[in-house]
KEKE-3310 file (N, C-alpha, C; in steps of 0.2 Angstrom, whole numbers, plus 5000, padded with zeros to 4 digits):
npx = (5004:5010:5019:5011:5001:5009:5016:5004:4999:5010:5015:5002:4992:4999:5007:5020:5038:5047:5058:5055:5046:5055:5064:5054:5050:5062:5064:5053:5058:5069:5065:5057:5068:5074:5065:5064:5076:5077:5066:5068:5077:5069:5059:5066:5064:5051:5035:5028:5015:5013:5021:5015:5002:5007:5013:5002:4994:5001:5002:4989:4986:4995:4988:4979:4964:4959:4966:4956)
npy = (4994:5006:5009:5010:5020:5030:5035:5038:5049:5058:5061:5062:5069:5079:5084:5082:5078:5062:5060:5066:5055:5046:5050:5051:5037:5032:5038:5033:5020:5021:5025:5014:5005:5011:5009:4995:4992:4998:4993:4981:4985:4993:4984:4978:4987:4991:4983:4972:4975:4989:4995:4992:4998:5012:5014:5012:5022:5033:5031:5032:5045:5053:5050:5056:5063:5057:5065:5076)
npz = (5000:5003:4993:4981:4985:4988:4976:4969:4977:4978:4965:4958:4966:4972:4962:4960:4957:4950:4958:4970:4974:4975:4987:4996:4997:5002:5013:5021:5021:5029:5041:5045:5046:5057:5067:5068:5072:5084:5092:5099:5110:5117:5120:5130:5141:5143:5143:5130:5128:5131:5124:5111:5112:5113:5101:5092:5097:5093:5079:5076:5080:5071:5058:5045:5036:5020:5004:4994)
capx = (5000:5014:5022:5006:4998:5014:5016:4997:4998:5015:5014:4996:4988:5004:5011:5029:5042:5048:5064:5052:5044:5061:5065:5049:5051:5069:5063:5049:5062:5074:5061:5056:5075:5076:5060:5066:5082:5075:5061:5071:5080:5062:5057:5069:5063:5044:5032:5026:5008:5013:5025:5011:4998:5010:5014:4995:4992:5006:5000:4982:4987:4997:4985:4975:4959:4962:4965:4951)
capy = (5000:5012:5011:5012:5026:5035:5036:5041:5055:5062:5063:5064:5074:5085:5086:5082:5074:5056:5061:5066:5049:5041:5053:5049:5031:5032:5041:5028:5014:5023:5025:5007:5003:5013:5006:4988:4991:5001:4990:4976:4988:4996:4979:4976:4993:4990:4977:4973:4978:4996:4997:4992:5004:5018:5014:5013:5029:5038:5030:5036:5053:5055:5049:5061:5061:5057:5071:5075)
capz = (5000:5004:4986:4977:4987:4988:4969:4966:4981:4977:4958:4955:4969:4974:4956:4961:4952:4953:4963:4976:4977:4978:4993:5002:4999:5006:5021:5023:5023:5034:5047:5046:5049:5064:5072:5068:5077:5091:5096:5104:5115:5120:5124:5136:5146:5144:5141:5124:5128:5133:5117:5105:5113:5112:5094:5090:5098:5089:5072:5076:5080:5065:5053:5042:5032:5013:5000:4989)
cpx = (5005:5017:5017:5003:5003:5015:5010:4997:5003:5015:5008:4992:4992:5007:5018:5033:5044:5055:5060:5049:5050:5063:5060:5049:5057:5067:5058:5054:5067:5071:5059:5062:5075:5071:5062:5072:5081:5070:5063:5074:5073:5059:5060:5067:5056:5041:5029:5019:5009:5016:5020:5005:5001:5011:5007:4993:4995:5004:4993:4982:4990:4994:4981:4970:4962:4961:4959:4945)
cpy = (5006:5014:5013:5019:5031:5039:5041:5049:5060:5065:5066:5070:5081:5088:5086:5077:5067:5055:5062:5060:5045:5044:5051:5042:5029:5034:5036:5021:5016:5022:5018:5004:5004:5010:4998:4987:4994:4997:4985:4979:4992:4991:4976:4981:4992:4984:4978:4976:4986:4998:4997:4997:5011:5018:5016:5019:5034:5037:5033:5043:5057:5055:5056:5060:5062:5064:5070:5079)
cpz = (5000:4997:4982:4978:4987:4981:4967:4970:4979:4969:4955:4959:4971:4968:4956:4957:4955:4958:4969:4979:4979:4985:4998:5003:5003:5013:5025:5025:5028:5040:5049:5048:5056:5069:5073:5072:5083:5096:5101:5110:5120:5123:5130:5142:5147:5141:5133:5123:5128:5126:5111:5106:5112:5105:5091:5091:5094:5082:5072:5076:5075:5058:5051:5038:5024:5009:4995:4991)
residu = (MET:VAL:ILE:VAL:ASN:SER:VAL:VAL:LEU:VAL:GLN:GLY:ASP:LEU:GLY:ARG:LEU:GLN:THR:ASP:VAL:ALA:LEU:LEU:LEU:GLY:ALA:TYR:GLY:GLY:GLY:SER:MET:LEU:VAL:ALA:LEU:GLY:VAL:PRO:ARG:LEU:LEU:ASP:ALA:VAL:SER:ASP:ARG:VAL:LEU:MET:LEU:ALA:GLY:GLY:SER:LEU:SER:ARG:SER:SER:SER:ARG:PRO:PRO:LEU:GLY)
# end
């Protein structure tokens, strides 16, 4: 979903270039890597339930309604 929606949103709705899509996908991948490397250390400090609730809350608060 990220790959397809990103291309549609960045190029279609925002009218940006292909290089902007590449930068967006790179940032998304970099963020995923940071989370994948950081979660094991966080799980040593807090329970998995607390971490999942915090992640869900953060994800929900950063979402926005669709464009259009």
